[in-house]
TORVOPA-213101 format. One record per residue (C-alpha): residue in one letter; x, y, z. Coordinates in steps of 0.05 Angstrom, whole numbers, plus 5000, padded with zeros to 4 digits. Layout:
residues N
AXYZ;...
//
This chain:
residues 70
M500050005000;A505850475015;Q508350424943;K501750674914;D502151304956;K509451424937;K510351994889;P514951864829;N521552234831;L524052734779;I527752214738;Q521651754734;R517152334715;T522052554662;K522451854632;T514951804631;W514352484598;W519352304543;R515951634531;Q509151964524;T511952524480;I515252034432;G508751624430;E504752244411;L509852454358;R509151774325;K501651914316;V502852564280;S501252594206;W507452934179;P507053314113;T511153094054;R517053524032;E512953803974;E507153994021;A511854324070;L515254734015;A508554943986;L505955164054;T512455534068;R511855914002;I504656104020;V506756364088;L512556774058;I508157074004;V502657264053;T507857564100;V510957994045;L504058224020;M501658404090;S508158774104;A507259184040;I499959334056;L501559544127;G507459954104;V503060334054;L497660444106;D502760684156;F505561174106;I498561434088;F496461514161;A503061844180;R502062354123;L494762464144;V496462584217;G502263034197;W497663434152;L492363494207;V497263684262;G502364094223;
//
């Protein structure tokens, strides 16, 4: 009965965590290389487009505020 109440030590908890983590990673459906490259391209394109849009909007609003204040 005393062993059921005993709390696992740090090493045992770490081993259990690693075992469970590896088990979960085996269940993951990993993308193929082609899928990963395609998704990476999409992310980069959207990032560049959004940066450009936000840059233009920032420029317009800065000019507008400068015109209103100055």
